[in-house]
Residue frames as qw, qx, qy, qz and C-alpha x, y, z in Angstrom:
[[0.441, -0.465, 0.228, 0.733, -178.49, -4.45, 124.43],
 [0.468, 0.831, 0.280, -0.111, -179.13, -1.73, 121.93],
 [0.561, -0.113, 0.336, 0.748, -176.68, -0.64, 119.20],
 [0.167, 0.726, 0.036, -0.666, -176.80, 2.81, 117.77],
 [0.760, 0.533, 0.362, 0.091, -177.62, 2.51, 114.03],
 [0.289, 0.937, -0.197, 0.026, -175.40, 5.44, 113.09],
 [0.345, -0.692, 0.633, 0.044, -172.47, 3.88, 114.92],
 [0.785, 0.037, 0.615, 0.070, -173.07, 0.48, 113.25],
 [0.688, 0.650, 0.280, 0.161, -173.08, 1.97, 109.81],
 [0.031, -0.941, 0.293, 0.170, -170.13, 4.31, 110.37],
 [0.806, 0.479, -0.315, 0.145, -167.19, 3.31, 108.23],
 [0.817, -0.468, 0.014, 0.336, -164.16, 1.89, 110.03],
 [0.117, 0.953, -0.273, -0.064, -161.33, 4.37, 110.01],
 [0.889, 0.244, -0.254, 0.291, -158.10, 2.86, 108.72],
 [0.687, -0.536, -0.038, 0.490, -154.97, 3.07, 110.75],
 [0.215, 0.962, -0.146, -0.080, -153.05, 6.19, 110.15],
 [0.852, -0.094, 0.221, 0.465, -149.73, 5.67, 108.58],
 [0.115, -0.736, 0.218, 0.631, -147.15, 8.18, 107.58],
 [0.665, 0.679, -0.053, -0.305, -146.97, 8.85, 103.88],
 [0.405, 0.675, -0.617, -0.009, -143.32, 7.88, 103.50],
 [0.557, -0.441, 0.664, -0.235, -143.31, 5.02, 106.05],
 [0.909, 0.205, 0.350, -0.096, -144.40, 2.39, 103.60],
 [0.618, 0.742, -0.243, 0.089, -141.82, 3.48, 101.06],
 [0.007, -0.723, 0.647, -0.241, -138.91, 3.40, 103.50],
 [0.734, -0.211, 0.603, -0.230, -139.97, 0.04, 104.81],
 [0.871, 0.471, 0.130, -0.054, -140.08, -1.19, 101.22],
 [0.360, 0.814, -0.427, 0.159, -136.61, 0.23, 100.60],
 [0.373, -0.562, 0.698, -0.240, -135.22, -1.49, 103.72],
 [0.866, 0.049, 0.465, -0.177, -136.79, -4.84, 102.75],
 [0.787, 0.614, -0.042, 0.044, -135.45, -4.72, 99.22],
 [0.134, 0.800, -0.544, 0.214, -132.01, -3.73, 100.51],
 [0.573, -0.409, 0.663, -0.254, -131.96, -6.58, 103.00],
 [0.912, 0.255, 0.283, -0.152, -133.00, -9.04, 100.31],
 [0.482, 0.769, -0.420, 0.005, -129.81, -8.33, 98.41],
 [0.258, -0.604, 0.731, -0.183, -127.73, -10.08, 101.09],
 [0.727, -0.030, 0.676, -0.121, -129.33, -13.62, 100.87],
 [0.762, 0.626, 0.079, -0.144, -129.64, -13.30, 97.07],
 [0.309, 0.791, -0.525, 0.058, -125.94, -12.60, 96.64],
 [0.430, -0.467, 0.742, -0.216, -125.09, -15.23, 99.23],
 [0.835, 0.218, 0.480, -0.158, -127.03, -17.99, 97.45],
 [0.659, 0.741, -0.116, -0.044, -125.44, -16.97, 94.14],
 [0.060, 0.753, -0.643, 0.126, -121.91, -16.93, 95.45],
 [0.610, -0.266, 0.715, -0.213, -122.43, -20.30, 97.14],
 [0.846, 0.391, 0.329, -0.154, -123.89, -21.86, 94.07],
 [0.545, 0.789, -0.281, 0.024, -121.14, -20.61, 91.79],
 [0.203, -0.684, 0.686, -0.144, -118.41, -21.63, 94.20],
 [0.649, -0.138, 0.739, -0.115, -119.46, -25.27, 94.44],
 [0.793, 0.568, 0.183, -0.123, -120.32, -25.55, 90.71],
 [0.334, 0.830, -0.446, 0.035, -116.78, -24.45, 89.94],
 [0.306, -0.526, 0.776, -0.168, -115.45, -27.19, 92.23],
 [0.914, 0.138, 0.230, -0.304, -117.34, -30.04, 90.54],
 [0.796, 0.546, -0.240, 0.098, -114.44, -30.65, 88.10],
 [0.810, -0.164, -0.227, 0.515, -111.89, -30.51, 90.94],
 [0.335, -0.702, -0.069, 0.625, -109.50, -27.74, 91.99],
 [0.417, 0.883, 0.057, -0.207, -109.02, -24.81, 89.62],
 [0.150, -0.715, 0.610, 0.305, -105.23, -25.33, 89.26],
 [0.472, -0.046, 0.858, 0.198, -105.61, -28.83, 87.94],
 [0.515, 0.677, 0.513, -0.119, -108.44, -27.76, 85.65],
 [0.291, 0.932, -0.094, -0.197, -106.42, -24.97, 84.10],
 [0.096, 0.773, -0.620, -0.088, -102.85, -26.35, 84.13],
 [0.792, -0.154, 0.586, -0.074, -103.29, -30.09, 84.31],
 [0.834, 0.368, 0.336, 0.238, -101.12, -31.77, 81.64],
 [0.383, 0.870, -0.088, 0.297, -99.13, -28.61, 81.08],
 [0.150, -0.763, 0.536, -0.329, -96.94, -28.78, 84.20],
 [0.463, 0.152, -0.853, 0.185, -95.04, -31.70, 85.81],
 [0.615, -0.518, -0.586, -0.097, -96.79, -33.40, 88.66],
 [0.553, -0.330, -0.402, 0.651, -94.52, -31.97, 91.32],
 [0.078, 0.069, 0.065, 0.992, -94.93, -28.35, 90.05],
 [0.409, -0.444, -0.517, -0.607, -98.65, -28.83, 89.80],
 [0.621, -0.527, -0.559, 0.157, -98.88, -30.03, 93.40],
 [0.412, -0.185, -0.235, 0.861, -96.72, -27.14, 94.51],
 [0.129, -0.225, -0.226, -0.939, -99.06, -24.61, 92.85],
 [0.554, -0.494, -0.580, -0.334, -102.09, -26.40, 94.39],
 [0.602, -0.435, -0.485, 0.462, -100.57, -26.20, 97.87],
 [0.257, -0.044, -0.071, 0.963, -99.51, -22.55, 97.46],
 [0.293, -0.297, -0.329, -0.847, -103.08, -21.63, 96.47],
 [0.349, -0.112, 0.648, -0.668, -104.56, -23.59, 99.31],
 [0.724, 0.092, -0.312, -0.608, -106.64, -25.93, 97.17],
 [0.534, 0.077, -0.837, 0.093, -105.46, -29.01, 99.08],
 [0.143, -0.068, 0.644, -0.748, -107.32, -27.87, 102.18],
 [0.198, 0.441, 0.861, -0.157, -110.89, -29.06, 103.05],
 [0.114, 0.494, 0.546, 0.667, -113.50, -27.59, 100.77],
 [0.294, -0.847, -0.442, -0.028, -115.44, -25.91, 103.61],
 [0.492, -0.566, 0.024, 0.662, -112.25, -24.06, 104.65],
 [0.281, 0.098, 0.465, 0.834, -111.78, -22.80, 101.05],
 [0.068, -0.681, -0.602, -0.411, -115.47, -21.78, 100.91],
 [0.383, -0.832, -0.302, 0.263, -115.30, -19.74, 104.13],
 [0.460, -0.400, 0.187, 0.770, -112.09, -18.13, 103.05],
 [0.208, 0.318, 0.571, 0.728, -113.65, -17.20, 99.70],
 [0.187, -0.813, -0.525, -0.168, -116.71, -15.69, 101.36],
 [0.453, -0.709, -0.105, 0.529, -114.38, -13.61, 103.56],
 [0.396, -0.129, 0.399, 0.817, -112.45, -12.48, 100.50],
 [0.058, 0.579, 0.604, 0.545, -115.69, -11.49, 98.59],
 [0.317, -0.851, -0.397, 0.133, -116.82, -9.51, 101.61],
 [0.396, -0.636, 0.143, 0.646, -113.49, -7.53, 101.40],
 [0.486, 0.803, -0.079, -0.336, -113.81, -7.15, 97.63],
 [0.113, -0.557, 0.790, 0.230, -111.12, -9.74, 96.97],
 [0.889, 0.260, 0.048, -0.375, -112.22, -12.20, 94.26],
 [0.864, -0.161, 0.402, 0.257, -108.82, -13.97, 94.03],
 [0.027, 0.666, -0.498, -0.554, -106.24, -14.00, 91.23],
 [0.848, 0.422, -0.133, -0.293, -106.43, -15.61, 87.86],
 [0.849, -0.266, 0.419, 0.180, -104.45, -18.75, 87.25],
 [0.764, 0.486, 0.253, 0.339, -103.42, -18.19, 83.62],
 [0.386, 0.670, -0.056, 0.632, -102.01, -14.66, 83.93],
 [0.527, -0.323, -0.496, 0.609, -101.87, -14.19, 87.73],
 [0.025, -0.342, -0.042, -0.938, -103.85, -10.93, 87.74],
 [0.173, 0.214, 0.681, -0.678, -106.28, -9.92, 90.51],
 [0.129, 0.506, 0.816, 0.249, -109.81, -10.62, 89.35],
 [0.038, -0.828, -0.365, 0.424, -110.93, -7.24, 90.70],
 [0.133, -0.542, 0.356, 0.750, -108.42, -5.50, 88.41],
 [0.124, 0.144, 0.826, 0.530, -109.93, -7.37, 85.39],
 [0.018, 0.710, 0.699, -0.086, -113.42, -6.38, 86.48],
 [0.075, -0.809, -0.096, 0.575, -112.48, -2.70, 86.78],
 [0.173, -0.366, 0.555, 0.727, -110.51, -2.70, 83.51],
 [0.027, -0.125, -0.831, -0.542, -113.08, -4.46, 81.30],
 [0.053, 0.562, 0.768, -0.303, -116.36, -3.72, 83.15],
 [0.116, 0.597, 0.067, -0.791, -116.55, -0.20, 81.80],
 [0.123, 0.186, -0.704, -0.674, -116.55, -1.54, 78.22],
 [0.104, -0.364, -0.920, -0.102, -119.55, -3.78, 78.99],
 [0.015, 0.629, 0.499, -0.596, -121.32, -0.91, 80.75],
 [0.130, 0.451, -0.275, -0.839, -120.80, 1.33, 77.68],
 [0.174, -0.032, -0.842, -0.509, -122.20, -1.35, 75.36],
 [0.079, -0.480, -0.851, 0.196, -125.17, -1.95, 77.64],
 [0.084, 0.603, 0.236, -0.757, -126.00, 1.75, 77.66],
 [0.179, 0.305, -0.538, -0.765, -125.82, 1.90, 73.88],
 [0.145, -0.186, -0.939, -0.252, -127.97, -1.19, 73.58],
 [0.012, -0.566, -0.677, 0.469, -130.58, 0.25, 76.01],
 [0.166, 0.513, -0.067, -0.839, -130.77, 3.48, 73.97],
 [0.221, 0.106, -0.755, -0.608, -131.36, 1.43, 70.77],
 [0.100, -0.348, -0.929, 0.072, -134.05, -0.64, 72.56],
 [0.063, 0.608, 0.467, -0.639, -135.93, 2.42, 73.74],
 [0.154, 0.442, -0.328, -0.820, -135.58, 4.25, 70.41],
 [0.236, 0.007, -0.851, -0.470, -137.04, 1.24, 68.57],
 [0.160, -0.352, -0.913, 0.129, -139.63, -0.08, 71.05],
 [0.080, 0.466, 0.456, -0.754, -141.40, 3.14, 72.19],
 [0.370, 0.365, -0.223, -0.825, -142.58, 4.50, 68.78],
 [0.388, 0.048, -0.835, -0.388, -143.27, 1.03, 67.35],
 [0.107, -0.301, -0.884, 0.342, -145.15, -0.02, 70.53],
 [0.242, 0.434, 0.281, -0.821, -147.30, 3.11, 70.30],
 [0.394, 0.274, -0.531, -0.698, -148.05, 2.40, 66.62],
 [0.307, -0.064, -0.943, -0.115, -148.93, -1.21, 67.35],
 [0.029, 0.382, 0.718, -0.581, -151.30, -0.08, 70.16],
 [0.313, 0.436, 0.037, -0.843, -152.96, 2.59, 68.04],
 [0.562, 0.278, -0.552, -0.550, -153.35, 0.19, 65.03],
 [0.441, -0.181, 0.817, -0.324, -154.53, -2.67, 67.28],
 [0.645, 0.237, 0.721, -0.088, -155.54, -5.86, 65.41],
 [0.585, 0.766, -0.061, -0.261, -154.70, -4.36, 62.03],
 [0.898, 0.332, -0.105, 0.269, -151.93, -5.45, 59.71],
 [0.179, 0.764, -0.395, 0.477, -149.54, -2.90, 61.19],
 [0.618, -0.542, 0.434, -0.369, -150.03, -4.44, 64.62],
 [0.990, 0.011, 0.137, -0.016, -149.62, -7.99, 63.32],
 [0.680, 0.588, -0.248, 0.362, -146.35, -7.11, 61.47],
 [0.048, -0.730, 0.448, -0.515, -144.90, -5.35, 64.50],
 [0.805, -0.395, 0.327, -0.297, -145.82, -8.22, 66.86],
 [0.966, 0.214, 0.013, 0.142, -144.04, -10.68, 64.56],
 [0.435, 0.694, -0.330, 0.469, -141.02, -8.41, 64.42],
 [0.426, -0.680, 0.403, -0.441, -140.99, -8.23, 68.23],
 [0.952, -0.177, 0.231, -0.094, -141.05, -12.01, 68.50],
 [0.839, 0.432, -0.099, 0.317, -138.27, -12.43, 65.91],
 [0.128, 0.779, -0.369, 0.490, -136.14, -9.71, 67.62],
 [0.576, -0.577, 0.458, -0.354, -136.39, -11.53, 70.98],
 [0.963, -0.021, 0.257, -0.073, -136.10, -15.09, 69.58],
 [0.709, 0.634, -0.241, 0.193, -133.20, -14.55, 67.17],
 [0.819, -0.344, -0.072, 0.453, -129.87, -15.66, 68.71],
 [0.105, -0.931, 0.122, 0.328, -127.59, -12.69, 69.31],
 [0.445, -0.406, 0.612, 0.513, -124.61, -14.30, 67.59],
 [0.458, 0.423, 0.694, 0.361, -126.68, -14.95, 64.50],
 [0.135, 0.950, 0.278, -0.034, -128.02, -11.40, 64.44],
 [0.298, -0.808, 0.311, 0.401, -124.50, -10.08, 64.94],
 [0.494, -0.110, 0.697, 0.507, -123.02, -12.21, 62.09],
 [0.371, 0.662, 0.606, 0.240, -125.92, -11.19, 59.80],
 [0.015, -0.978, -0.089, 0.188, -125.36, -7.48, 60.57],
 [0.407, -0.597, 0.496, 0.482, -121.60, -7.85, 59.94],
 [0.522, 0.189, 0.716, 0.423, -122.22, -9.66, 56.64],
 [0.284, 0.804, 0.489, 0.183, -124.62, -7.01, 55.34],
 [0.032, -0.998, -0.052, 0.007, -123.22, -3.72, 56.64],
 [0.413, -0.724, 0.465, 0.299, -119.49, -4.57, 56.89],
 [0.541, -0.100, 0.730, 0.406, -118.76, -7.15, 54.19],
 [0.432, 0.535, 0.648, 0.328, -121.25, -6.45, 51.47],
 [0.121, 0.947, 0.247, 0.166, -121.94, -2.71, 51.84],
 [0.632, 0.157, -0.200, 0.732, -118.69, -1.72, 53.63],
 [0.158, -0.814, -0.142, -0.541, -120.44, 1.00, 55.59],
 [0.578, -0.737, 0.214, -0.276, -119.44, -0.01, 59.18],
 [0.069, 0.583, -0.796, 0.148, -116.43, -1.63, 60.81],
 [0.704, -0.033, -0.692, -0.158, -116.41, -5.35, 61.41],
 [0.757, -0.433, -0.443, 0.209, -115.23, -5.46, 64.99],
 [0.476, 0.057, -0.307, 0.822, -113.46, -3.70, 67.87],
 [0.186, -0.783, -0.455, 0.382, -114.25, -0.68, 70.01],
 [0.114, 0.922, -0.098, -0.356, -112.31, 1.72, 67.79],
 [0.734, 0.631, -0.219, 0.119, -109.75, 1.96, 65.07],
 [0.806, -0.043, -0.238, 0.540, -106.05, 1.29, 65.73],
 [0.206, 0.462, -0.117, 0.855, -105.47, 5.06, 66.02],
 [0.531, -0.605, -0.044, -0.592, -108.28, 5.40, 68.62],
 [0.911, -0.326, -0.236, 0.088, -107.05, 2.38, 70.59],
 [0.634, 0.157, -0.246, 0.716, -103.53, 3.87, 70.73],
 [0.092, -0.560, 0.054, -0.822, -105.05, 7.19, 71.86],
 [0.737, -0.550, -0.149, -0.364, -107.02, 5.52, 74.64],
 [0.891, -0.155, -0.278, 0.324, -104.03, 3.52, 75.77],
 [0.475, 0.307, -0.197, 0.801, -102.09, 6.77, 76.28],
 [0.353, -0.729, -0.089, -0.580, -104.56, 8.40, 78.67],
 [0.149, 0.357, -0.722, 0.573, -103.19, 8.68, 82.21],
 [0.281, 0.109, 0.740, -0.601, -106.49, 8.32, 84.11],
 [0.325, -0.086, -0.667, -0.665, -108.94, 6.65, 81.71],
 [0.623, -0.080, 0.358, -0.691, -112.56, 5.90, 82.62],
 [0.348, -0.017, 0.931, 0.112, -112.59, 2.91, 80.33],
 [0.458, 0.685, 0.538, -0.178, -115.63, 4.37, 78.50],
 [0.534, 0.090, 0.391, 0.744, -114.15, 5.30, 75.17],
 [0.097, 0.750, 0.413, 0.507, -116.77, 7.85, 74.19],
 [0.408, -0.900, -0.141, 0.062, -116.43, 9.68, 77.50],
 [0.651, -0.413, 0.228, 0.595, -112.64, 9.58, 77.34],
 [0.430, 0.368, 0.439, 0.698, -112.68, 10.96, 73.74],
 [0.089, -0.883, -0.312, -0.340, -114.96, 13.84, 74.85],
 [0.575, -0.760, -0.023, 0.302, -112.70, 14.59, 77.79],
 [0.585, -0.209, 0.344, 0.704, -109.80, 14.91, 75.41],
 [0.274, 0.716, 0.019, -0.641, -111.85, 17.13, 73.09],
 [0.108, -0.255, 0.813, 0.513, -111.11, 14.71, 70.25],
 [0.662, 0.322, 0.207, -0.645, -114.33, 14.67, 68.17],
 [0.604, 0.398, -0.609, -0.324, -112.97, 12.41, 65.38],
 [0.160, 0.165, -0.942, 0.243, -112.15, 9.79, 67.99],
 [0.411, 0.161, 0.600, -0.668, -115.59, 10.13, 69.52],
 [0.693, 0.404, -0.148, -0.579, -117.17, 9.68, 66.13],
 [0.439, 0.357, -0.819, -0.100, -114.97, 6.64, 65.50],
 [0.116, -0.054, 0.882, -0.453, -116.05, 5.09, 68.79],
 [0.576, 0.289, 0.369, -0.670, -119.74, 5.65, 68.00],
 [0.640, 0.422, -0.460, -0.448, -119.38, 4.18, 64.45],
 [0.300, 0.249, -0.916, 0.092, -117.76, 1.01, 65.92],
 [0.228, 0.065, 0.775, -0.586, -120.57, 0.76, 68.50],
 [0.565, 0.160, -0.164, -0.793, -123.43, 0.81, 66.00],
 [0.669, 0.083, -0.677, -0.296, -123.59, -2.88, 65.01],
 [0.315, -0.042, -0.860, 0.400, -122.91, -4.33, 68.52],
 [0.222, 0.107, 0.425, -0.871, -125.55, -1.95, 70.01],
 [0.637, 0.118, -0.296, -0.702, -128.15, -2.92, 67.41],
 [0.565, 0.079, -0.818, -0.069, -127.49, -6.63, 67.88],
 [0.231, -0.143, -0.788, 0.552, -127.86, -6.45, 71.63],
 [0.241, 0.126, 0.240, -0.932, -130.52, -3.73, 71.68],
 [0.568, -0.021, -0.503, -0.651, -132.98, -5.55, 69.42],
 [0.416, -0.143, -0.881, 0.172, -133.11, -8.43, 71.99],
 [0.061, -0.345, -0.614, 0.708, -134.50, -6.05, 74.59],
 [0.280, 0.134, -0.188, -0.932, -136.51, -3.97, 72.10],
 [0.426, -0.159, -0.792, -0.406, -138.68, -7.01, 71.36],
 [0.319, -0.406, -0.766, 0.384, -139.66, -7.30, 75.02],
 [0.024, -0.336, -0.243, 0.910, -140.26, -3.59, 75.45],
 [0.252, 0.003, -0.501, -0.828, -142.31, -3.31, 72.26],
 [0.447, -0.355, -0.791, -0.220, -144.87, -5.98, 73.35],
 [0.313, -0.426, -0.621, 0.578, -145.00, -4.52, 76.88],
 [0.044, 0.238, 0.010, -0.970, -145.64, -0.97, 75.68],
 [0.336, -0.140, -0.636, -0.681, -148.29, -2.18, 73.26],
 [0.428, -0.409, -0.805, 0.034, -150.15, -4.15, 75.91],
 [0.257, -0.453, -0.486, 0.701, -150.09, -1.33, 78.49],
 [0.095, 0.146, -0.185, -0.967, -150.98, 1.45, 76.04],
 [0.367, -0.278, -0.719, -0.521, -154.01, -0.61, 74.84],
 [0.398, -0.493, -0.722, 0.275, -155.09, -0.95, 78.47],
 [0.156, -0.385, -0.243, 0.877, -154.62, 2.73, 79.15],
 [0.150, -0.070, -0.469, -0.868, -156.57, 3.74, 75.98],
 [0.409, -0.428, -0.741, -0.315, -159.59, 2.06, 77.55],
 [0.281, -0.316, -0.594, 0.684, -159.43, 4.00, 80.78],
 [0.038, 0.837, 0.532, -0.123, -162.19, 6.49, 81.73],
 [0.174, -0.761, 0.043, 0.623, -159.89, 9.56, 81.56],
 [0.225, -0.147, 0.667, 0.695, -158.98, 8.75, 77.94],
 [0.094, 0.553, 0.790, 0.249, -162.60, 8.23, 77.02],
 [0.095, -0.848, -0.358, 0.380, -163.43, 11.57, 78.64],
 [0.194, -0.572, 0.318, 0.730, -160.73, 13.33, 76.73],
 [0.182, 0.137, 0.779, 0.584, -161.88, 11.83, 73.49],
 [0.033, 0.737, 0.676, 0.008, -165.45, 13.02, 74.22],
 [0.131, -0.843, -0.112, 0.509, -164.13, 16.54, 74.73],
 [0.594, 0.804, 0.006, -0.023, -162.58, 16.52, 71.26],
 [0.351, -0.710, 0.555, 0.253, -158.90, 15.83, 72.19],
 [0.625, 0.543, -0.481, -0.289, -157.12, 14.48, 69.14],
 [0.994, -0.074, -0.076, 0.008, -156.13, 10.82, 68.97],
 [0.641, 0.462, -0.343, 0.509, -152.51, 11.77, 68.59],
 [0.120, -0.599, 0.401, -0.683, -152.52, 13.84, 71.71],
 [0.855, -0.356, 0.115, -0.360, -154.42, 11.14, 73.66],
 [0.965, 0.112, -0.174, 0.161, -151.87, 8.60, 72.57],
 [0.596, 0.405, -0.313, 0.618, -148.65, 10.60, 73.10],
 [0.076, -0.508, 0.334, -0.790, -149.63, 12.75, 76.16],
 [0.687, -0.348, 0.203, -0.604, -152.27, 10.87, 78.13],
 [0.987, -0.062, -0.005, -0.148, -151.92, 7.11, 77.43],
 [0.683, 0.521, -0.422, 0.290, -148.17, 7.05, 76.81],
 [0.009, -0.611, 0.571, -0.548, -146.75, 8.11, 80.19],
 [0.746, -0.323, 0.401, -0.423, -148.77, 5.67, 82.47],
 [0.970, 0.223, -0.076, -0.055, -147.82, 2.82, 80.10],
 [0.470, 0.632, -0.519, 0.333, -144.09, 3.49, 80.72],
 [0.500, -0.607, 0.474, -0.396, -144.27, 2.58, 84.42],
 [0.971, -0.076, 0.224, -0.029, -144.18, -1.23, 83.73],
 [0.711, 0.606, -0.224, 0.278, -141.16, -0.62, 81.50],
 [0.046, -0.729, 0.514, -0.450, -139.25, 0.79, 84.49],
 [0.766, -0.376, 0.398, -0.338, -140.30, -2.11, 86.67],
 [0.972, 0.139, 0.177, 0.063, -139.02, -4.76, 84.24],
 [0.381, 0.849, -0.339, 0.138, -135.90, -2.83, 83.30],
 [0.416, -0.633, 0.635, -0.151, -134.00, -4.46, 86.16],
 [0.850, 0.018, 0.526, -0.010, -134.69, -7.90, 84.73],
 [0.701, 0.706, 0.043, 0.093, -133.67, -6.70, 81.26],
 [0.036, -0.855, 0.515, -0.052, -130.29, -5.60, 82.67],
 [0.649, -0.275, 0.709, 0.021, -129.63, -9.28, 83.46],
 [0.788, 0.475, 0.389, 0.043, -130.66, -10.13, 79.90],
 [0.357, 0.907, -0.219, 0.047, -128.34, -7.43, 78.51],
 [0.308, -0.694, 0.650, -0.018, -125.39, -8.77, 80.54],
 [0.754, 0.004, 0.655, 0.050, -126.06, -12.33, 79.43],
 [0.689, 0.684, 0.232, 0.067, -126.37, -11.14, 75.80],
 [0.023, 0.929, -0.362, -0.079, -123.19, -9.08, 76.17],
 [0.643, -0.370, 0.647, 0.176, -121.17, -12.29, 76.39],
 [0.679, 0.366, 0.580, 0.260, -122.17, -13.36, 72.90],
 [0.330, 0.934, 0.128, 0.047, -122.22, -9.85, 71.51],
 [0.222, -0.861, 0.427, 0.162, -118.72, -9.03, 72.72],
 [0.630, -0.201, 0.692, 0.290, -117.37, -12.29, 71.42],
 [0.626, 0.577, 0.494, 0.176, -118.99, -11.77, 68.01],
 [0.290, 0.932, 0.051, 0.211, -117.76, -8.23, 67.59],
 [0.708, 0.071, -0.287, 0.642, -114.47, -8.62, 69.62],
 [0.213, -0.802, 0.019, -0.557, -115.67, -5.97, 71.96],
 [0.554, 0.102, -0.677, 0.475, -113.19, -6.40, 74.83],
 [0.442, -0.542, 0.158, -0.697, -115.44, -6.28, 77.82],
 [0.513, -0.308, 0.702, -0.387, -116.36, -8.54, 80.71],
 [0.889, 0.263, 0.212, -0.309, -118.26, -10.87, 78.37],
 [0.679, 0.622, -0.387, 0.030, -115.33, -11.22, 76.01],
 [0.005, 0.591, -0.728, 0.346, -112.94, -11.85, 78.88],
 [0.718, -0.158, 0.538, -0.413, -115.26, -14.45, 80.41],
 [0.908, 0.391, -0.037, -0.149, -115.18, -16.37, 77.13],
 [0.445, 0.661, -0.569, 0.206, -111.39, -16.21, 77.02],
 [0.262, -0.456, 0.735, -0.429, -111.04, -17.50, 80.56],
 [0.875, 0.047, 0.327, -0.354, -113.55, -20.27, 79.87],
 [0.802, 0.520, -0.293, -0.017, -111.41, -21.39, 76.99],
 [0.281, 0.564, -0.673, 0.388, -108.38, -21.42, 79.22],
 [0.724, -0.378, -0.576, -0.016, -110.40, -23.24, 81.96],
 [0.209, 0.209, -0.450, 0.843, -109.40, -20.52, 84.40],
 [0.382, -0.607, -0.671, -0.190, -112.29, -21.15, 86.79],
 [0.358, -0.466, -0.385, 0.712, -111.04, -18.68, 89.39],
 [0.004, 0.118, -0.217, -0.969, -111.47, -15.83, 86.88],
 [0.315, -0.345, -0.706, -0.532, -114.80, -17.28, 85.66],
 [0.414, -0.529, -0.691, 0.267, -116.00, -17.50, 89.25],
 [0.230, -0.404, -0.213, 0.859, -115.08, -13.94, 90.04],
 [0.115, -0.016, -0.414, -0.903, -116.66, -12.51, 86.83],
 [0.371, -0.430, -0.753, -0.333, -119.92, -14.51, 87.31],
 [0.371, -0.533, -0.592, 0.477, -120.17, -13.41, 90.98],
 [0.125, -0.302, -0.032, 0.945, -119.61, -9.77, 90.05],
 [0.224, -0.178, -0.580, -0.763, -122.22, -9.93, 87.33],
 [0.413, -0.499, -0.761, -0.020, -124.66, -11.43, 89.88],
 [0.285, -0.484, -0.395, 0.727, -123.93, -8.59, 92.30],
 [0.011, 0.115, -0.252, -0.961, -124.43, -5.99, 89.60],
 [0.318, -0.346, -0.706, -0.529, -127.78, -7.50, 88.61],
 [0.403, -0.549, -0.673, 0.289, -128.96, -7.67, 92.28],
 [0.213, -0.424, -0.199, 0.857, -127.98, -4.03, 92.94],
 [0.091, -0.025, -0.454, -0.886, -129.48, -2.85, 89.62],
 [0.350, -0.475, -0.758, -0.277, -132.81, -4.58, 90.41],
 [0.338, -0.551, -0.527, 0.552, -132.77, -2.84, 93.80],
 [0.089, -0.287, 0.061, 0.952, -132.24, 0.59, 92.27],
 [0.220, -0.182, -0.628, -0.724, -134.90, 0.00, 89.63],
 [0.357, -0.533, -0.766, 0.028, -137.39, -1.19, 92.25],
 [0.263, -0.511, -0.376, 0.727, -136.81, 1.96, 94.28],
 [0.050, 0.136, -0.297, -0.944, -137.32, 4.23, 91.28],
 [0.314, -0.334, -0.758, -0.464, -140.50, 2.33, 90.41],
 [0.334, -0.547, -0.677, 0.362, -141.70, 2.82, 94.06],
 [0.104, -0.398, -0.111, 0.904, -141.21, 6.60, 93.78],
 [0.189, 0.031, -0.490, -0.850, -143.09, 6.73, 90.48],
 [0.613, -0.279, -0.543, -0.501, -145.88, 4.32, 91.21],
 [0.346, -0.420, 0.574, -0.612, -146.94, 4.14, 94.95],
 [0.903, -0.052, -0.076, -0.421, -148.89, 0.92, 94.27],
 [0.793, 0.245, -0.530, 0.174, -145.67, -1.16, 94.44],
 [0.043, -0.523, 0.581, -0.622, -144.91, -0.03, 98.02],
 [0.463, -0.244, -0.836, 0.164, -145.46, -2.35, 101.04]]
C-alpha cells in the first residue's frame, strides 16, 4: 500500500466554526452557571440562619411573653418542618419575595431597593478612586521596574490591600475631619441636603444623580464632599490589587516583540508605555473586576458603618445587632445575586474584548 507523500505531509484542516459560535456558547454557559451558583448560596445562607433556631425567637426571645412569642412563630410558619420552610423560601425568592423583617415588619425587597442605591453609589465612587490611583502608579511601577520607585509603590499597594477598612476610615476621619476640619465626618450629605432628598417625589436613591436632576449644584457639591473619605477608604482596598496587576501585565507587555520593534524604530518610551503597552495590560483588569465587585460589597459593610453611610452594608449591621435574621438572610442573598450577575456581565465584556477567553 503506497501513501502519497504530499497527502501525508498536508496539514490537517481544522473544523470550520462560525466566528460568533464560540462566543454565544460561552455566554450561554456562563448564564446557566448563575442558576446553580445562586441556588447553592441561597441554600447555604438559609440553613446557616437556622442554626440558632427560628428567626422569631432569635430576634424577640426574652422580649415577649411565651404565648405571644409562640403566636408570632405560628403566624410566620416557623413551627413547620424545616424542609417545608426551605421550599417556601425558594419559591418566594424565585418570585422576588425575600420575606419581611421581624423588628420593623418591612418587606426585605423594599429595604433592598431603598438602600441598595446608596451602596451602588459608594461602590462607583470607590471604583473611580481605585482606577485613578492604580493606573498611573501601576504604569510608573512597571516603567521603573526594580528601582526604588517600584519598591515604594509595591509596598504601598500591599499596605492599601492589607489595611483594615475600618482602621483606614477612622484614620482618614481623624486627619481630615478632626485635625484639619476639611471634610465632613460622616453621612451622605448635610442636614439641608438630606431634607432636600427626602422631599423628592420619585428619587433614584443616588444623591448625586438626584441633585443634578433638580439642578441644585450646591447640593451636588455637598454630596461629593461627603463621599470623598468613604470613597478613598473603600477605593484604596481595590487600588492595591489593581496596581500590582497593572504593573505585572505592563512589564510582560513591554517585553513583547511589537514593543521591541517600536523601540527600534525610535518610538519614545512614553508613547510605548501609554499607547502600546498600556491597553493590552488593561484586559486582565476587566476580567478580575467582577471579583473586585464582591470585595467592594464586602468592604462596603465596614465603610458604611464607619462613615454612617446608610446603604445596604449599614442596614445589614443594624439588623445583625437586632438579630433580625430574616432581614440578614435577604440582604446576604441579594448581595450574592448581585455578585453573580456582575461576574457574568464582566465575563461577557472580557469575551468581547479578548477572544482568548471564549470556549
